[in-house]
Residue, then its C-alpha position, 0 to 999 in steps of 0.5 A: x420278634x416272636x421266640x418259638x422252639x425248633x425241633x429237638x431230634x437233633x439234639x437229642x441224638x446228638x446227646x445220645x451220641x456223646x454219651x457213648x464217647x464217654x462210656x462206648x469205648x471197647x477193647x478191639x484186641x483184648x485177647x492180646x493182653x495179658x491178664x493182671x495189673x496191666x489190663x487194669x492199666x491200660x483201660x485207666x490210662x485210656x480213660x484218662x487218655x480219652x477224658x483229656x483229649x476230648x479236653x484239648x479238643x472240643x468245642x461247642x458250636x451254637x446253631x440258631x434256627x431263624x424263620x422268616x416267612x414271606x407273602x411274596x419272594x424276593x430277589x436280593x434282599x436285604x435282610x436284618x436280623x435283630x439278634x440277641x448275641x450274648x457277651x461271652x460269643x466272639x466277635x469273629x464266630x458267628x456265621x449264616x446258613x441256609x441249606x448247608x451252604x454258608x451265605x455272606x453276612x456282617x454282625x455288629x455284636x455291639x448292636x445286635x444286628x445281622x445283615x445279610x443279602x439273598x433270595x427269599x422264597x414265598x413262604x417259609x425261609x429257614x436260615x441258621x445263625x452259628x456261632x462258638x465262645x471258643x475257637x473261631x469260625x474261619x475260612x470265610x473269604x467273603x467279597x463285596x462290591x459295595x464299596x464307599x469313599x469321600x461322599x460317594x458309596x455304590x455296588x454294582x447297580x447303584x451310585x450315589x454321592x451324598x451332600x448335607x442336604x441329600x443327594x447330589x448324584x444317584x446312578x443306576x447301572x450307569x444311567x443317570x436318575x437325578x438331572x439336578x441335585x436331591x434335597x432330602x431335608x438334611x441338615x448335617x454332613x453324613x457321618x458313613x458306616x462302612x461294613x461289608x453288606x451295608x453303608x448307613x449314612x447318617x444325619x443330625x446326631x442319627x435323626x436321619x439314617x439312609x442305607x445302601x446294600x450290596x447287590x440291591x437297588x434299595x435305598x433305605x431311609x428312616x427318619x425320627x421328626x415331629x410335623x412335616x418334611x418337605x423333599x425335592x427330587x429333580x429326576x432325569x428328563x428321560x422318565x417318560x411314564x409315572x405310575x401310581x396305583x390310584x392314578x395308574x399310568x401317568x404320561x409324562x411327555x408334556x409340558x403341562x405345569x401340574x402331571x400329578x397332584x395327590x396323596x400316594x404310598x407310591x409313585x414310580x417313574x420310568x422309561x423302557x429301561x429304568x424305573x426309580x419307585x419312591x414308597x412311603x406311608x401317606x406321602x403328597x407327591x407333586x409332579x410337574x416339568x416346564x416341558x417334555x424335555x426338561x427335568x422332573x419337578x417331584x416334590x414331596x410332603x409326609x409328616x411323621x408317623x410316630x416321631x419318625x418316618x421310613x421310606x423306600x427308593x427303589x431303583x429298578x429295571x423296565x417299568x413299575x411292574x418290577x417294584x411290585x414285590x418290593x412295594x408289597x414287601x414294604x406294607x406287609x414285611x416278611x415275619x422273622x422268628x428265632x428258634x432256640x440255639x441248639x449246641x453241637x459239641x465234638x471234637x474241633x478239627x482246629x484244636x485236634x490240629x494244633x494237638x497234632x502239632x505238638x512234640x510226642x513227650x508234650x502230648x504224651x503227658x497231657x493225654x495222661x499216658x505216662x508210661x506207655x508208648x501210644x499211637x492215636x488216630x482219628x480219620x481225617x482230623x487227627x494223627x500222633x504217636x509213634x509207628x506201631x511195634x511188631x512183635x509186642x503186646x500192643x492193646x487197640x481200643x476205638x471209640x466213636x467221636x463226632x468231629x463238629x464242623x464249623x457250620x455247627x454239624x457233626x459226623x461221627x469218626x472212629x478214634x483208634x487209640x493203641x497203647x503199649x509198654 
């Protein structure tokens, strides 16, 4: 993963904006203020009040740009980003946005892992990982069709039942893809880690991981070993066609003992409705069946690459053409670049609401306005104080303030402070 600076124009603008807040207030109704010590008292009180208000309501939201460069378009792609979260990030303060919209995402601050399922366009795609170290980024209401119970995990497309050795069930859109158990060289009962968008079944103390995702037909397998592994998949008899890049389309409606034998990096089994791809580098595949209507016996042998092996099982609609993008992505994965975090500081609506709920005397003391009466308002954000009296000398001061929303976007608001004795 490479580091790269992303545009700092926004940060420059925000810096100027914050300087305006600190130094840019002005007296609107100064002609109504009598000469003398009261002017200085009002100015000092306003300066103190503004400083204390900022201290009581401000927060910093960080936006870290993430650029994903892809050579193909991908639908509902599970994206995992290794993100270096710092220790002081709050657990429930992380979200992901794209084009100003929040995406469903899950985060593990211990493993520095962010997962989302989203469409990837060909070319460059920008996302923002947004987080804070104070307050939280509430209001999210994520839903997911990914479930786990007992030895089974499923989403709206896939339904997988795990065994100590592999799968006893593999369904895609309510259609069985297996006619008998699939043996994937497992050697222990799986341990499940179920998040919002990802279920991870781990075997043999983490030596093998099988992952399912929300809204995806992908089953990702990563195994740590040295030597060889053998898989056996007993696929449904309904598959009538297979495809490999070297052999092309293969007719499966035969009783030949050896339908296909060879080394490939992709083999797909399909009928007119569904298909299952097996994708992995240098896998030796032997396909046979006893009769045109019997189950397909698919045996796969592979060796480790540097002590591990990644493979992908991909259930899809129609024939092998619908798995082409996933095959290309497997061998030419998208490139992920992290930019530089952009801190955006301003008024937090949540903290402003908490201050607004305090009683009059408490807020007066907190803001340092002892001896004065006040009415303070920020459009759509904050309103507190007494009604402004008539027939009294009232000093009105106005300050530009940024209100920072939960996506890290800031909008200018006018803070109006009315002070009188």
